[in-house]
N, CA, C and O of each residue as an XYZ file, in Angstrom:
824
protein
N       0.640     -1.321     -0.076
C      -0.127     -0.272     -0.088
C       0.703      1.392      0.401
O       0.288      2.321      1.094
N       2.102      1.160     -0.391
C       3.132      2.268     -0.071
C       2.339      2.985     -1.354
O       1.782      2.566     -2.369
N       2.655      4.636     -0.601
C       2.499      5.585     -1.567
C       1.162      5.947     -1.524
O       0.906      6.966     -2.165
N       0.266      5.431     -0.979
C      -1.620      5.217     -1.026
C      -1.902      5.979      0.063
O      -1.132      6.029      1.022
N      -2.882      6.552      0.015
C      -3.633      7.312      1.089
C      -4.368      5.932      1.983
O      -4.744      4.957      1.333
N      -4.492      5.954      3.170
C      -5.384      4.788      3.957
C      -6.530      5.720      4.782
O      -6.358      6.466      5.745
N      -7.886      5.360      3.966
C      -8.622      6.100      4.901
C      -9.303      5.068      5.802
O      -9.617      3.928      5.461
N      -9.534      5.785      7.327
C      -9.764      5.007      8.415
C     -11.325      5.330      8.507
O     -11.700      6.450      8.157
N     -12.041      4.600      8.862
C     -13.432      4.793      9.196
C     -14.048      4.527     10.846
O     -14.255      3.423     11.351
N     -14.172      5.303     11.219
C     -14.460      5.362     12.903
C     -15.833      5.275     13.426
O     -16.639      5.137     12.507
N     -16.206      5.300     14.241
C     -17.446      5.286     15.095
C     -17.418      6.324     16.338
O     -18.355      6.684     17.051
N     -15.930      6.726     16.378
C     -16.223      7.588     17.406
C     -14.614      8.621     17.616
O     -13.525      8.057     17.720
N     -14.741      9.929     17.641
C     -13.559     10.621     17.041
C     -12.540     10.224     18.232
O     -11.420     10.710     18.074
N     -12.648      9.714     18.984
C     -11.497      9.440     20.049
C     -10.263      8.646     19.604
O      -9.181      8.728     20.185
N     -10.570      7.641     18.214
C      -9.876      7.056     17.529
C      -8.790      7.896     16.907
O      -7.636      7.550     17.155
N      -8.979      8.929     16.150
C      -8.264      9.683     15.323
C      -6.838      9.931     16.151
O      -5.804      9.308     15.912
N      -6.947     10.712     16.923
C      -5.447     11.084     17.493
C      -4.681      9.681     17.935
O      -3.455      9.726     18.046
N      -5.417      8.370     18.203
C      -4.713      7.197     18.403
C      -3.985      6.642     17.201
O      -2.896      6.084     17.337
N      -4.456      6.758     16.255
C      -4.418      6.075     15.072
C      -2.921      7.126     14.587
O      -1.800      6.645     14.424
N      -3.255      8.567     14.432
C      -2.596      9.350     13.670
C      -0.884      9.085     15.003
O       0.314      9.010     14.730
N      -1.380      9.044     15.911
C       0.140      8.520     16.980
C       0.838      7.433     16.660
O       2.065      7.384     16.746
N       0.068      6.436     16.246
C       0.843      5.124     15.848
C       1.414      5.403     14.432
O       2.457      4.877     14.043
N       0.620      6.323     13.625
C       1.414      6.433     12.377
C       2.563      7.342     12.558
O       3.503      7.256     11.769
N       2.582      8.175     13.485
C       3.545      9.017     13.536
C       5.136      8.055     14.303
O       6.339      8.236     14.114
N       4.391      7.064     15.162
C       6.120      6.286     15.561
C       6.183      5.382     15.213
O       7.155      4.735     15.600
N       5.125      4.655     14.171
C       5.493      3.286     13.600
C       5.582      3.642     11.906
O       6.390      3.080     11.168
N       4.880      4.385     11.574
C       4.654      4.379     10.038
C       5.186      6.134      9.496
O       4.269      6.722      8.924
N       6.155      6.736      9.590
C       6.385      8.131      9.222
C       5.676      8.117      7.862
O       5.532      7.038      7.289
N       5.238      9.219      7.332
C       5.346      9.799      6.121
C       4.038      8.720      5.607
O       3.759      8.732      4.408
N       3.432      8.005      6.333
C       1.996      7.424      5.628
C       0.917      8.572      5.681
O       1.085      9.457      6.520
N      -0.265      8.628      4.785
C      -0.964      9.210      4.615
C      -2.473      8.468      5.245
O      -2.918      7.418      4.783
N      -3.020      9.116      6.188
C      -4.256      8.474      6.822
C      -5.513      9.809      6.806
O      -5.496     10.990      7.153
N      -6.408      9.018      6.291
C      -7.411     10.081      6.178
C      -8.765      9.450      7.010
O      -9.087      8.262      6.995
N      -9.504     10.585      7.769
C     -10.414      9.489      8.810
C     -11.918     10.254      8.253
O     -12.125     11.311      7.657
N     -12.677      9.342      8.681
C     -14.265      9.514      8.536
C     -14.417      8.867      9.955
O     -13.912      7.916     10.552
N     -15.402      9.888     10.225
C     -15.896      9.600     11.848
C     -17.638      9.322     11.490
O     -18.431     10.264     11.481
N     -17.930      8.324     11.294
C     -19.553      8.246     11.400
C     -20.350      7.459     12.700
O     -20.648      6.270     12.591
N     -20.604      8.086     13.698
C     -20.813      7.752     15.185
C     -22.381      6.915     14.925
O     -22.713      6.076     15.762
N     -23.261      7.189     13.775
C     -24.561      6.923     13.779
C     -24.428      5.397     13.361
O     -25.158      4.502     13.784
N     -23.221      5.218     12.329
C     -23.576      3.505     11.758
C     -23.375      2.532     13.433
O     -24.190      1.630     13.627
N     -22.353      2.784     14.455
C     -22.528      2.280     15.586
C     -23.906      2.480     16.331
O     -24.524      1.453     16.612
N     -24.232      3.215     16.539
C     -25.678      3.833     17.239
C     -26.569      2.819     16.469
O     -27.121      2.055     17.260
N     -26.883      2.571     15.141
C     -27.709      1.731     14.252
C     -27.521      0.291     14.940
O     -28.334     -0.316     15.637
N     -26.195     -0.097     14.544
C     -26.110     -1.457     14.992
C     -26.195     -1.988     16.281
O     -26.464     -3.155     16.565
N     -25.946     -1.048     17.063
C     -26.177     -1.225     18.639
C     -27.931     -1.495     18.657
O     -28.451     -2.385     19.330
N     -28.494     -0.786     18.006
C     -29.974     -0.691     18.564
C     -30.835     -1.878     17.585
O     -31.846     -2.455     17.984
N     -30.335     -2.050     16.525
C     -31.049     -3.081     15.558
C     -30.062     -4.452     14.619
O     -30.296     -5.169     13.646
N     -28.865     -4.257     15.609
C     -28.271     -5.338     14.975
C     -27.021     -4.721     14.037
O     -27.092     -3.574     13.595
N     -25.833     -5.619     13.768
C     -25.041     -4.878     12.951
C     -25.180     -4.976     11.541
O     -24.491     -4.238     10.836
N     -26.231     -6.046     10.861
C     -26.552     -6.161      9.487
C     -27.271     -4.692      9.057
O     -27.148     -4.167      7.950
N     -27.954     -4.217     10.051
C     -28.799     -2.902      9.846
C     -27.713     -1.768      9.432
O     -28.165     -0.854      8.743
N     -26.467     -1.722      9.735
C     -25.819     -0.663      9.567
C     -25.315     -0.609      8.061
O     -24.672      0.391      7.740
N     -25.569     -1.683      7.021
C     -25.329     -1.955      5.854
C     -25.280     -1.229      5.031
O     -24.240     -1.094      4.385
N     -26.787     -0.257      4.682
C     -26.842      0.794      4.086
C     -26.034      1.638      4.109
O     -25.404      1.886      3.081
N     -25.845      2.214      5.076
C     -25.142      3.312      5.557
C     -23.724      3.112      5.171
O     -23.079      3.947      4.537
N     -23.258      1.953      5.586
C     -21.977      1.626      5.362
C     -21.588      1.896      3.780
O     -20.802      2.685      3.255
N     -22.457      0.923      3.266
C     -22.199      1.006      1.629
C     -22.073      2.124      1.166
O     -21.523      2.274      0.075
N     -22.511      3.083      1.821
C     -22.809      4.348      1.119
C     -21.292      5.233      1.567
O     -20.555      5.871      0.815
N     -21.194      5.059      2.669
C     -19.701      5.923      3.361
C     -18.738      5.008      2.313
O     -17.963      5.643      1.597
N     -18.759      3.824      2.224
C     -17.269      3.160      1.508
C     -17.471      3.441      0.211
O     -16.375      3.696     -0.288
N     -18.386      3.523     -0.625
C     -18.588      4.216     -1.634
C     -17.846      5.288     -1.838
O     -16.886      5.307     -2.608
N     -18.311      6.420     -1.040
C     -17.622      7.581     -1.287
C     -16.255      7.374     -1.318
O     -15.699      7.881     -2.293
N     -15.275      6.544     -0.232
C     -14.007      6.878     -0.191
C     -13.258      6.635     -1.251
O     -13.680      6.265     -2.347
N     -12.249      6.816     -0.983
C     -11.003      6.850     -2.136
C     -10.056      5.574     -1.433
O      -9.826      5.578     -0.224
N      -9.566      4.539     -2.307
C      -8.782      3.405     -1.710
C      -8.787      3.030     -0.921
O      -9.545      3.698     -0.217
N      -8.226      1.923     -0.174
C      -8.588      1.326      0.881
C      -8.895      1.516      1.904
O      -8.247      2.455      2.364
N      -9.746      1.020      2.741
C     -10.342      1.607      3.849
C     -10.304      0.862      4.989
O     -10.820     -0.252      4.894
N      -9.728      1.238      6.282
C      -9.649      0.526      7.695
C     -10.820      0.817      8.402
O     -11.016      1.975      8.770
N     -11.595     -0.037      8.636
C     -12.944     -0.046      9.807
C     -12.372     -0.426     11.015
O     -11.762     -1.494     11.056
N     -12.489      0.414     12.212
C     -11.883      0.750     13.487
C     -13.001      0.172     14.610
O     -12.946     -0.013     15.826
N     -13.748      0.036     13.875
C     -15.414     -0.266     14.766
C     -15.576     -1.951     14.759
O     -16.025     -2.455     13.730
N     -15.271     -2.693     15.720
C     -15.432     -3.957     15.625
C     -16.759     -4.870     15.764
O     -16.831     -6.098     15.726
N     -17.904     -3.810     15.955
C     -19.391     -4.037     15.862
C     -19.794     -4.092     14.164
O     -20.550     -4.862     13.571
N     -19.087     -3.118     13.733
C     -19.596     -3.056     12.127
C     -18.542     -3.458     11.160
O     -18.865     -3.443      9.972
N     -17.038     -3.902     11.554
C     -16.219     -4.249     10.714
C     -16.552     -5.384      9.719
O     -16.245     -5.362      8.527
N     -17.395     -6.649     10.521
C     -17.461     -7.456      9.439
C     -18.371     -7.320      8.215
O     -18.249     -7.826      7.099
N     -19.324     -6.499      8.712
C     -20.377     -6.035      7.755
C     -19.637     -5.446      6.820
O     -19.566     -5.939      5.694
N     -18.948     -4.254      7.170
C     -18.013     -3.736      6.140
C     -17.386     -4.425      5.081
O     -17.556     -4.184      3.886
N     -16.509     -5.465      5.660
C     -15.332     -6.494      5.033
C     -16.407     -7.157      3.934
O     -16.019     -7.165      2.765
N     -17.274     -7.522      4.123
C     -18.374     -8.209      3.462
C     -18.817     -7.595      2.099
O     -19.075     -8.287      1.115
N     -18.901     -5.832      2.135
C     -19.350     -4.964      1.460
C     -18.164     -4.524      0.232
O     -18.496     -3.801     -0.707
N     -16.571     -5.132      0.398
C     -15.878     -5.014     -0.348
C     -15.866     -5.164     -2.135
O     -15.330     -4.541     -3.052
N     -16.548     -6.057     -2.052
C     -16.768     -6.431     -3.508
C     -17.576     -5.614     -4.039
O     -17.217     -5.278     -5.167
N     -18.773     -5.037     -3.594
C     -19.779     -4.024     -3.801
C     -19.153     -2.812     -4.273
O     -19.278     -2.318     -5.394
N     -18.251     -2.251     -3.001
C     -17.798     -1.111     -3.436
C     -16.748     -0.895     -4.112
O     -16.316      0.230     -4.364
N     -16.136     -2.176     -4.543
C     -15.012     -2.159     -5.668
C     -13.446     -1.591     -4.905
O     -12.519     -1.294     -5.660
N     -13.279     -1.487     -3.479
C     -12.333     -1.358     -2.787
C     -11.981     -2.299     -1.710
O     -12.820     -2.978     -1.118
N     -10.724     -2.320     -1.475
C     -10.408     -3.119     -0.162
C     -10.796     -2.585      0.976
O     -10.493     -1.422      1.241
N     -11.466     -3.288      1.752
C     -12.064     -2.958      2.875
C     -11.498     -3.782      4.039
O     -11.881     -4.951      4.032
N     -10.649     -3.427      5.065
C      -9.995     -4.164      6.207
C     -10.502     -3.721      7.345
O     -10.575     -2.552      7.721
N     -10.940     -4.932      8.024
C     -11.143     -4.789      9.822
C      -9.992     -4.661     10.255
O      -9.100     -5.357      9.769
N      -9.640     -3.487     11.558
C      -8.874     -3.537     12.341
C      -8.156     -4.732     13.176
O      -6.952     -4.893     13.377
N      -9.314     -5.563     13.622
C      -9.224     -6.680     14.522
C      -8.975     -7.926     14.022
O      -9.029     -8.919     14.748
N      -8.718     -7.979     12.900
C      -8.340     -9.649     12.444
C      -7.051     -9.913     12.675
O      -6.695    -10.983     13.168
N      -6.213     -8.948     12.335
C      -4.822     -9.555     12.775
C      -4.794     -9.675     14.287
O      -4.127    -10.640     14.663
N      -5.225     -9.104     15.050
C      -5.338     -9.375     16.307
C      -6.325    -10.841     16.975
O      -6.299    -11.644     17.907
N      -6.936    -10.574     16.061
C      -7.688    -12.318     16.318
C      -6.492    -13.297     15.811
O      -6.028    -14.216     16.486
N      -6.156    -13.004     14.749
C      -5.084    -14.513     14.239
C      -4.129    -14.414     15.067
O      -3.422    -15.422     15.068
N      -3.729    -13.408     15.960
C      -2.592    -13.446     17.020
C      -2.922    -14.449     17.994
O      -2.216    -15.379     18.384
N      -4.285    -14.082     18.392
C      -4.907    -14.780     19.493
C      -4.991    -16.193     19.539
O      -4.788    -16.874     20.544
N      -5.316    -16.635     18.345
C      -5.792    -18.365     17.788
C      -4.394    -18.602     17.903
O      -4.219    -19.721     18.385
N      -3.028    -17.848     17.593
C      -1.923    -18.682     17.790
C      -1.348    -18.933     19.228
O      -0.744    -19.917     19.656
N      -1.747    -17.635     19.923
C      -0.979    -17.682     21.150
C      -1.287    -18.880     22.075
O      -0.547    -19.564     22.782
N      -2.452    -18.909     21.871
C      -3.310    -20.670     22.656
C      -4.650    -20.637     22.676
O      -5.429    -19.747     22.333
N      -4.864    -21.915     23.204
C      -6.358    -22.325     22.999
C      -7.582    -21.854     23.525
O      -8.693    -21.887     22.996
N      -7.057    -21.161     25.257
C      -8.185    -20.401     25.914
C      -7.760    -18.857     25.886
O      -6.802    -18.270     26.388
N      -8.958    -18.380     25.021
C      -9.294    -16.896     24.722
C     -10.155    -16.453     25.578
O     -11.121    -17.164     25.852
N      -9.998    -15.212     26.172
C     -11.167    -14.518     26.931
C     -10.923    -13.228     26.023
O      -9.889    -12.695     25.620
N     -12.490    -12.888     25.834
C     -12.557    -11.575     25.141
C     -13.451    -10.723     26.046
O     -14.376    -11.260     26.656
N     -13.197     -9.366     26.157
C     -13.270     -8.275     26.931
C     -14.029     -7.543     25.912
O     -13.592     -7.527     24.762
N     -15.232     -6.873     26.239
C     -15.713     -5.948     25.637
C     -16.692     -4.701     26.687
O     -16.949     -4.853     27.881
N     -16.989     -3.820     26.047
C     -17.375     -2.701     26.601
C     -19.188     -2.858     26.297
O     -20.069     -2.739     27.148
N     -19.358     -3.142     24.884
C     -20.371     -2.875     24.468
C     -20.968     -4.294     24.070
O     -20.159     -5.136     23.679
N     -22.347     -4.641     24.138
C     -22.587     -6.317     23.578
C     -22.541     -6.300     22.283
O     -22.163     -7.351     21.765
N     -22.825     -5.381     21.549
C     -23.245     -5.707     20.204
C     -21.543     -6.131     19.373
O     -21.465     -6.583     18.231
N     -20.638     -5.917     20.051
C     -19.277     -6.204     19.553
C     -18.819     -7.632     19.705
O     -17.727     -8.095     19.375
N     -20.114     -8.418     20.411
C     -19.129     -9.644     21.045
C     -19.447    -10.471     19.910
O     -18.484    -11.002     19.357
N     -21.008    -10.770     19.284
C     -21.092    -11.682     18.179
C     -20.275    -11.527     17.205
O     -19.667    -12.559     16.920
N     -19.962    -10.371     16.414
C     -18.731    -10.394     15.446
C     -17.268    -10.764     15.887
O     -16.545    -11.400     15.120
N     -16.875    -10.397     17.022
C     -16.063    -10.661     17.643
C     -15.461    -12.290     17.441
O     -14.449    -12.744     16.907
N     -16.684    -12.934     18.189
C     -16.692    -14.476     18.224
C     -16.646    -15.191     16.677
O     -16.053    -16.224     16.364
N     -17.353    -14.424     15.936
C     -17.523    -15.079     14.282
C     -15.805    -14.827     13.820
O     -15.182    -15.589     13.081
N     -15.418    -13.950     14.267
C     -14.055    -13.443     13.364
C     -13.022    -14.494     13.800
O     -12.156    -14.932     13.042
N     -13.184    -14.874     15.116
C     -12.239    -15.707     15.869
C     -12.295    -17.236     15.517
O     -11.396    -18.044     15.283
N     -13.832    -17.367     15.567
C     -14.017    -18.647     14.473
C     -13.400    -18.835     13.307
O     -12.910    -19.940     13.070
N     -13.313    -17.749     12.340
C     -12.785    -17.616     11.063
C     -11.199    -18.011     11.292
O     -10.642    -18.907     10.657
N     -10.623    -17.278     12.203
C      -9.290    -17.444     12.300
C      -8.697    -18.814     12.879
O      -7.597    -19.230     12.514
N      -9.549    -19.528     13.865
C      -9.195    -20.657     14.164
C      -9.483    -21.632     13.278
O      -8.877    -22.682     13.493
N     -10.150    -21.626     12.431
C     -10.002    -22.394     10.767
C      -9.958    -24.031     11.329
O      -9.167    -24.884     10.926
N     -10.877    -24.195     12.224
C     -11.141    -25.700     12.382
C     -10.254    -25.819     13.887
O     -10.844    -26.264     14.871
N      -8.938    -25.431     13.977
C      -8.584    -25.517     15.565
C      -9.444    -25.380     16.883
O     -10.503    -24.765     17.009
N      -8.745    -26.095     17.838
C      -9.737    -26.420     18.779
C      -9.163    -25.485     19.899
O      -8.201    -25.667     20.646
N     -10.226    -24.195     19.777
C     -10.189    -23.116     20.662
C     -11.368    -23.128     21.643
O     -12.384    -23.707     21.258
N     -11.368    -22.526     22.950
C     -12.329    -22.363     23.652
C     -12.493    -20.670     24.052
O     -11.637    -20.123     24.747
N     -13.244    -20.202     23.723
C     -13.428    -18.959     23.796
C     -14.676    -18.160     24.650
O     -15.872    -18.120     24.363
N     -14.086    -17.651     25.599
C     -14.964    -16.965     27.140
C     -15.264    -15.489     26.745
O     -14.436    -14.904     26.046
N     -16.507    -14.789     27.186
C     -16.414    -13.449     26.670
C     -17.216    -13.038     28.089
O     -18.011    -13.695     28.761
N     -16.663    -11.630     28.278
C     -17.011    -11.015     29.556
C     -17.091     -9.357     29.021
O     -16.254     -8.681     28.422
N     -18.756     -8.955     29.612
C     -18.600     -7.509     29.180
C     -18.502     -6.724     30.496
O     -19.234     -6.753     31.486
N     -17.553     -6.116     30.272
C     -17.168     -5.126     31.493
C     -18.368     -4.024     31.765
O     -18.664     -3.007     31.137
N     -18.872     -4.549     32.803
C     -19.653     -3.745     33.584
C     -19.645     -2.398     33.757
O     -18.757     -2.080     34.548
N     -20.425     -1.246     33.241
C     -19.808      0.028     33.193
C     -18.870      0.965     32.931
O     -18.586      2.045     33.449
N     -18.280      0.093     31.672
C     -17.144      0.542     31.110
C     -17.921      1.483     29.937
O     -17.790      2.700     29.811
N     -18.579      0.785     29.294
C     -19.256      2.126     28.290
C     -19.687      3.512     28.665
O     -19.349      4.577     28.148
N     -20.441      3.303     29.593
C     -20.961      4.810     30.181
C     -19.956      5.300     30.617
O     -20.279      6.459     30.877
N     -18.464      5.101     30.983
C     -17.429      5.646     31.383
C     -16.743      6.284     30.227
O     -16.109      7.339     30.264
N     -16.935      5.563     29.257
C     -16.377      5.824     27.933
C     -17.402      6.911     26.931
O     -16.937      7.785     26.199
N     -18.620      6.666     27.074
C     -19.593      7.838     26.958
C     -19.437      9.138     27.364
O     -19.548     10.158     26.684
N     -19.063      8.972     29.007
C     -18.898     10.175     29.599
C     -17.889     11.203     29.299
O     -17.978     12.412     29.516
N     -16.668     10.386     28.633
C     -15.593     10.733     28.423
C     -14.432     10.763     29.419
O     -13.429     11.476     29.416
N     -14.831      9.786     30.294
C     -13.874      9.172     31.332
C     -12.904      8.637     30.908
O     -12.720      7.715     31.702
N     -12.045      8.592     30.074
C     -10.949      7.973     29.535
C     -10.428      6.886     30.599
O     -10.705      5.690     30.503
N      -9.692      7.403     31.558
C      -9.219      6.992     32.759
C      -9.882      5.751     33.212
O      -9.471      4.592     33.168
N     -11.169      6.313     33.726
C     -12.148      5.336     34.152
C     -12.171      4.222     33.269
O     -11.872      3.073     33.595
N     -12.481      4.541     32.308
C     -13.066      3.441     31.482
C     -11.748      2.366     31.272
O     -11.927      1.162     31.458
N     -10.850      2.725     31.002
C      -9.484      2.010     30.573
C      -9.136      1.025     31.938
O      -8.834     -0.168     31.908
N      -9.267      1.851     33.065
C      -9.233      1.040     34.453
C     -10.051      0.348     34.765
O      -9.725     -0.382     35.701
N     -11.211      0.197     34.334
C     -12.077     -0.995     34.490
C     -11.792     -1.988     33.692
O     -11.796     -3.107     34.205
N     -11.534     -1.893     32.528
C     -11.294     -2.847     31.279
C      -9.911     -3.761     31.728
O      -9.762     -4.952     31.458
N      -8.840     -2.816     32.560
C      -7.692     -3.163     33.101
C      -7.934     -4.499     34.071
O      -7.503     -5.645     33.942
N      -8.629     -4.020     34.897
C      -9.214     -4.756     36.381
C      -9.904     -6.398     35.691
O      -9.668     -7.562     36.012
N     -10.677     -5.888     34.801
C     -11.200     -7.281     34.219
C     -10.295     -8.350     33.567
O     -10.382     -9.563     33.757
N      -9.252     -7.593     32.621
C      -8.094     -8.339     32.166
C      -7.311     -9.224     33.482
O      -6.852    -10.365     33.446
N      -7.348     -8.252     34.624
C      -6.401     -8.775     35.626
C      -7.051     -9.769     36.331
O      -6.421    -10.455     37.136
N      -8.577     -9.986     36.077
C      -9.284    -10.960     37.001
C      -9.444    -12.245     36.004
O      -9.757    -13.331     36.492
N      -9.263    -12.129     34.850
C      -9.832    -13.164     34.086
C      -8.952    -14.647     34.356
O      -7.728    -14.558     34.268
N      -9.389    -15.632     34.594
C      -8.993    -16.799     34.852
C      -9.091    -17.725     33.731
O      -9.966    -17.649     32.868
N      -7.927    -18.829     33.778
C      -7.891    -19.985     32.628
C      -7.660    -19.742     31.522
O      -7.951    -20.533     30.625
N      -7.011    -18.455     31.279
C      -6.630    -18.060     30.028
C      -5.286    -17.966     29.474
O      -4.388    -17.565     30.215
N      -4.952    -18.385     27.881
C      -3.782    -18.265     27.575
C      -3.466    -17.028     26.918
O      -2.318    -16.706     26.613
N      -4.834    -16.102     26.628
C      -4.557    -14.956     25.666
C      -6.042    -14.309     26.115
O      -7.060    -14.967     26.325
N      -5.893    -12.755     26.212
C      -6.747    -11.850     26.735
C      -7.082    -11.083     25.371
O      -6.112    -10.584     24.799
N      -8.210    -10.946     24.844
C      -8.399    -10.133     23.548
C      -9.261     -9.022     23.980
O     -10.240     -9.160     24.714
N      -8.735     -7.624     23.354
C      -9.716     -6.505     24.048
C     -10.252     -6.155     22.290
O      -9.640     -5.822     21.276
N     -11.828     -6.463     22.637
C     -12.418     -6.535     21.482
C     -12.727     -5.095     20.780
O     -13.201     -5.036     19.645
N     -12.464     -4.114     21.437
C     -12.535     -2.671     20.770
C     -11.499     -1.750     20.778
O     -10.854     -1.598     21.815
N     -11.223     -1.067     19.712
C      -9.677     -0.473     19.609
C      -9.814      0.555     20.599
O      -8.749      1.135     20.804
N     -11.036      1.075     21.455
C     -10.812      2.240     22.295
C     -10.700      1.602     23.605
O     -11.045      2.238     24.601
N     -10.189      0.243     23.718
C      -9.645     -0.211     24.812
C      -8.256     -0.432     24.803
O      -7.721     -0.778     25.856
N      -7.645     -0.300     23.871
C      -6.243     -0.455     23.481
C      -5.142     -0.014     24.872
O      -4.265     -0.796     25.239
N      -5.326      1.108     25.422
C      -4.512      1.664     26.252
C      -4.884      0.623     28.000
O      -4.137      0.739     28.972
N      -5.892     -0.112     28.001
C      -5.680     -1.123     29.070
C      -4.936     -1.972     28.934
O      -4.667     -2.543     29.991
N      -4.207     -2.527     27.644
C      -3.396     -3.346     27.692
C      -2.043     -3.139     28.699
O      -1.542     -3.980     29.446
N      -1.594     -1.649     28.454
C      -0.664     -0.944     29.688
C      -0.941     -1.121     30.962
O       0.027     -1.478     31.633
N      -1.835     -1.004     31.460
C      -2.539     -0.819     32.423
C      -2.370     -2.147     33.250
O      -1.570     -2.185     34.185
N      -3.055     -3.123     32.931
C      -3.255     -4.600     32.891
C      -1.837     -5.250     33.936
O      -0.688     -5.013     33.566
N      -2.015     -5.797     34.805
C      -0.919     -6.193     35.653
C      -0.502     -7.997     35.438
O       0.590     -8.527     35.641
N      -1.863     -8.678     34.940
C      -1.768     -9.536     34.306
C      -0.412    -10.361     33.838
O       0.478     -9.555     33.568
N      -0.080    -11.462     33.698
C       1.355    -11.846     33.036
C       0.729    -12.751     31.532
O       1.473    -13.227     30.675
N      -0.933    -12.823     31.510
C      -1.340    -13.375     30.528
C      -1.229    -12.369     29.560
O      -1.503    -11.219     29.900
N      -0.781    -12.664     28.113
C      -0.916    -11.515     27.050
C      -2.187    -10.846     26.716
O      -3.279    -11.375     26.508
N      -1.962     -9.967     26.705
C      -3.325     -8.899     26.594
C      -3.121     -8.305     25.092
O      -2.079     -7.691     24.865
N      -4.079     -8.469     24.067
C      -3.980     -8.079     23.045
C      -4.875     -6.767     22.428
O      -6.028     -6.862     22.848
N      -4.753     -5.966     21.845
C      -5.328     -4.937     21.286
C      -5.395     -4.723     19.673
O      -4.569     -5.359     19.018
N      -6.179     -4.001     19.075
C      -6.216     -4.111     17.850
C      -5.739     -3.092     17.002
O      -5.925     -3.336     15.809
N      -5.088     -1.845     17.297
C      -4.794     -0.652     16.593
C      -3.578     -0.993     16.223
O      -3.514     -1.163     15.006
N      -2.392     -1.194     16.895
C      -1.259     -1.360     16.111
C      -1.063     -2.026     14.913
O      -0.673     -1.614     13.821
N      -1.549     -3.614     15.470
C      -1.502     -4.627     14.424
C      -2.256     -4.410     13.140
O      -1.830     -4.714     12.025
N      -3.502     -3.813     13.425
C      -4.346     -3.483     12.417
C      -3.985     -2.507     11.404
O      -4.288     -2.755     10.237
N      -3.308     -1.303     11.726
C      -2.942     -0.536     11.080
C      -1.506     -0.957     10.536
O      -0.963     -0.177      9.753
N      -1.018     -1.831     10.802
C       0.572     -2.041     10.368
C       0.038     -2.919      9.111
O       0.551     -2.836      7.996
N      -1.099     -3.806      9.437
C      -1.436     -4.696      8.305
C      -1.954     -4.129      6.932
O      -1.757     -4.446      5.759
N      -2.860     -2.946      7.699
C      -3.568     -1.836      6.442
C      -2.433     -1.324      5.798
O      -2.784     -0.974      4.672
N      -1.131     -1.095      5.993
C      -0.341      0.196      5.723
C       0.729     -1.097      4.650
O       1.423     -0.736      3.700
N       0.634     -2.188      5.002
C       1.689     -3.400      4.311
C       1.636     -3.482      2.941
O       0.663     -3.870      2.296
N       2.617     -3.137      2.533
C       2.545     -3.013      0.794
C       2.154     -4.205      0.365
O       2.015     -4.412     -0.841
């Protein structure tokens, strides 16, 4: 993808500085364009991820070049629309899921919104490709309310605590890109995987 701009589709503006910082640190010179469309997640949370397809199709068709979708709830639907919109559509959490199934068979998934769980489980099943894995999910109580209130420190603290309390796990997967900072706060010896760094690297790979 060298020399070509990458469009990032977000459902929250908080992701813009996160991915710009990753670009500056790991991919200097890469060109990122950001689209922020919160209503796509709002619709998916209310009516299910598939309900976001018409809006996604419109947004993706209007983009230029490849698109990296950073919202796990709608990423699978977006990925499936790639042939229809005629451009590569990548989901930020796929490299993370691939790394999780390589790390060990006991996977714990942490999420702040319930709408993220089914798409993440489906993704892990795809990446497992018949390998014997056991996936347990945990919805972090109160976390999304903190996120919506702008309390990033409290949000990440609750996620980190949930990671520290996870038992019988070979790897812990943070289902949403907004959770990435919790990986640095968690004290558990179990690997804690987040999606922004590996997802961006995969999307920018030549």
